[in-house]
C-alpha positions in Angstrom: -32.2 -5.5 20.5 -32.5 -2.3 18.5 -32.2 -2.0 14.8 -29.2 0.0 13.4 -30.2 3.4 12.0 -31.3 3.4 8.4 -28.5 4.5 6.0 -28.6 8.1 4.8 -29.9 8.7 1.4 -27.2 8.4 -1.2 -27.3 10.9 -3.9 -24.8 10.6 -6.8 -25.3 14.0 -8.5 -21.8 13.7 -10.0 -21.2 10.4 -11.8 -17.7 11.2 -12.7 -14.9 9.0 -11.2 -14.3 11.8 -8.6 -18.0 11.8 -7.7 -18.1 8.1 -7.1 -14.8 8.2 -5.1 -16.0 11.2 -3.1 -19.1 9.4 -1.9 -16.9 6.5 -0.8 -14.6 8.7 1.2 -17.5 10.5 2.8 -18.7 7.1 4.0 -15.5 6.4 5.8 -15.2 9.8 7.5 -17.0 8.4 10.4 -15.7 7.8 14.0 -16.2 4.0 13.4 -13.6 4.0 10.6 -11.4 6.9 11.8 -10.0 4.9 14.7 -8.4 2.5 12.2 -6.4 5.3 10.5 -4.0 5.4 13.4 -3.4 1.7 13.2 -2.8 2.0 9.5 -0.4 5.0 9.9 1.7 3.0 12.5 2.5 0.4 9.8 4.4 2.9 7.6 8.1 3.5 8.1 8.0 7.3 7.7 11.8 7.6 8.1 12.4 5.4 5.1 10.1 7.3 2.8 10.8 10.6 1.0 9.7 13.5 3.2 7.7 15.2 0.5 5.2 12.3 0.0 1.8 13.2 1.6 0.9 9.9 3.4 -2.7 10.7 4.4 -4.1 9.7 1.0 -2.3 6.4 1.2 -3.7 5.8 4.7 -7.3 6.6 3.5 -6.9 4.3 0.5 -5.5 1.5 2.7 -8.5 1.9 5.0 -11.0 1.8 2.1 -9.5 -1.0 0.0 -7.1 -3.0 2.3 -8.5 -3.0 5.8 -10.8 -5.9 6.6 -13.0 -5.2 9.6 -14.8 -8.4 10.6 -14.0 -9.7 7.1 -15.2 -6.8 5.1 -13.5 -3.7 3.7 -15.2 -0.3 4.0 -15.8 -0.6 0.2 -17.7 -3.8 0.8 -19.7 -2.2 3.6 -20.4 0.8 1.5 -21.8 -1.4 -1.3 -23.9 -3.4 1.2 -25.2 -0.3 2.9 -26.3 1.4 -0.4 -27.1 -1.7 -2.6 -30.8 -0.9 -2.8 -30.1 2.8 -3.6 -27.6 2.3 -6.4 -28.6 1.7 -10.0 -27.0 -1.5 -11.5 -24.4 0.4 -13.4 -23.5 2.5 -10.3 -23.0 -0.7 -8.2 -20.8 -2.1 -11.0 -18.6 1.0 -10.8 -18.0 0.3 -7.1 -17.5 -3.4 -7.7 -14.9 -2.6 -10.3 -13.0 -0.5 -7.8 -12.1 -3.7 -6.1 -9.9 -4.4 -9.1 -7.7 -1.4 -8.6 -4.0 -1.3 -9.6 -1.3 -0.2 -7.2 2.3 0.1 -8.5 5.2 2.2 -9.6 4.8 3.7 -13.0 6.8 5.8 -15.5 5.0 8.5 -17.3 5.3 7.6 -21.0 3.3 10.2 -22.8 0.3 12.6 -22.8 -2.6 11.7 -25.0 -5.3 14.2 -25.9 -6.3 16.9 -23.4 -6.9 14.7 -20.3 -5.0 11.3 -20.7 -1.7 10.0 -19.7 -0.1 6.7 -20.7 1.8 5.0 -17.9 4.1 2.0 -17.9 4.4 -0.3 -14.9 7.9 -0.5 -13.7 7.4 -4.1 -12.5 5.9 -5.8 -15.5 6.1 -3.3 -18.3 2.3 -3.2 -18.9 0.8 0.0 -19.9 -2.2 1.7 -18.5 -4.2 4.8 -19.7 -5.4 7.2 -17.0 -7.7 10.1 -17.6 -7.7 13.1 -15.3 -7.2 16.6 -16.6 -5.6 17.7 -13.3 -3.2 14.8 -13.2 -2.3 15.4 -16.8 -1.3 18.9 -16.1 1.0 17.8 -13.2 2.5 14.6 -14.7 5.5 15.1 -16.8 6.9 12.6 -19.3 9.8 10.6 -18.0 9.0 11.1 -14.3 7.6 8.4 -12.1 4.6 8.0 -9.9 3.5 5.5 -7.3 -0.3 5.4 -7.4 -3.5 3.5 -6.8 -5.5 3.5 -10.1 -9.2 2.7 -10.1 -10.8 1.2 -13.2 -13.6 3.4 -14.7 -15.2 2.6 -18.1 -12.3 1.9 -20.5 -9.5 3.7 -18.6 -8.2 4.2 -15.0 -8.2 7.2 -12.7 -5.8 8.0 -9.9 -7.0 8.3 -6.3 -5.5 10.8 -4.0 -2.8 8.2 -3.2 -0.6 9.3 -6.1 3.0 10.4 -5.4 5.1 11.9 -8.3 8.8 11.3 -7.8 11.7 12.8 -9.7 14.2 10.0 -8.9 15.9 8.5 -12.0 16.6 5.0 -10.7 13.6 2.7 -11.3 14.8 0.4 -8.6 14.6 3.2 -6.1 11.0 4.0 -7.2 10.1 0.3 -6.9 11.5 0.2 -3.3 9.5 3.2 -2.3 6.4 1.6 -3.8 7.1 -1.5 -1.7 7.3 0.6 1.4 3.9 2.3 0.6 2.1 -1.0 -0.3 1.2 -2.6 3.0 -0.3 -6.1 3.4 -4.1 -6.0 4.2 -4.9 -5.2 7.8 -7.3 -7.7 9.4 -9.2 -6.5 12.5 -12.1 -7.6 14.5 -14.3 -4.9 16.0 
């Protein structure tokens, strides 16, 4: 029996939320994981979703966070692969990613130069996100469906973030239900 190859050296030069998430997405851009993207895509009813929603980020997020391959998500495997290379606080960032939020939100207000306050359409809770690019693109009163990752004392959106201009909150919630799939369980 041969030993699996040693993991590549992990270098986190950028310890921003984007830097952490980029390393995770680089990890899953591997033929081993790519084959699951088709299975994930087949689960979505594209005809029932607005045509302007870019679905690939939702597929990638579903792979990272909600696909269990032999009982582990790619996020779990990433942490196991690089556990010895990550500092304690870096490992905690990735462990906290497991506590992501996914819902339909209304954009309540901008705060400062890089923050947006969102209100969950399902339970009315509020969540603060920080992302200067998102802040420039999110307009008060509009809605988003997004996966939000916890980071320090705020959240950040992943690429799976769709801004919608519909006025009916029930319509937004229904679209979120179509985008939120149950976990995919596979054995390799």
